[in-house]
Phi, psi and omega in degrees: 000321179295319178302312180298318179296319178297317179299319179296320179293319178295322177296315179296320178298312179299321179295319178297317179294323178297318179294320177297315180299320180293322184274330186210070184300334180293340179302315183279337179298325181290337183241064187283357178287346178256139179272077186301319182298320179295323178295317179294319177295325177298321176301318178296321178296315178300317184290322190249346182224038184308319185292344182266354183284141179254140183299328180296323179292316180296319178299316179298316179300313182294320184283318190255338185250326181298320178300321178292320178295318179301316179296320179293318179293322176298322179294317178299314180298317179298317181293333180283343182281000000 
């Protein structure tokens, strides 16, 4: 159940980033240290190939990549104020 909930949250995050990119692509150009396209593609994988995902990969994403993404998003929000 936790795996499924995590997947839904990652999917929602990717969808939100995809919408931002579609409406304002220059937002991510300024913060090129994050691989935005890969995050958005990951959302597509979650959405369309859910059954192929391995829990170890999701754990790695959550442990090693989400903290960096969180910091980058916080920086974007701070810069917008």
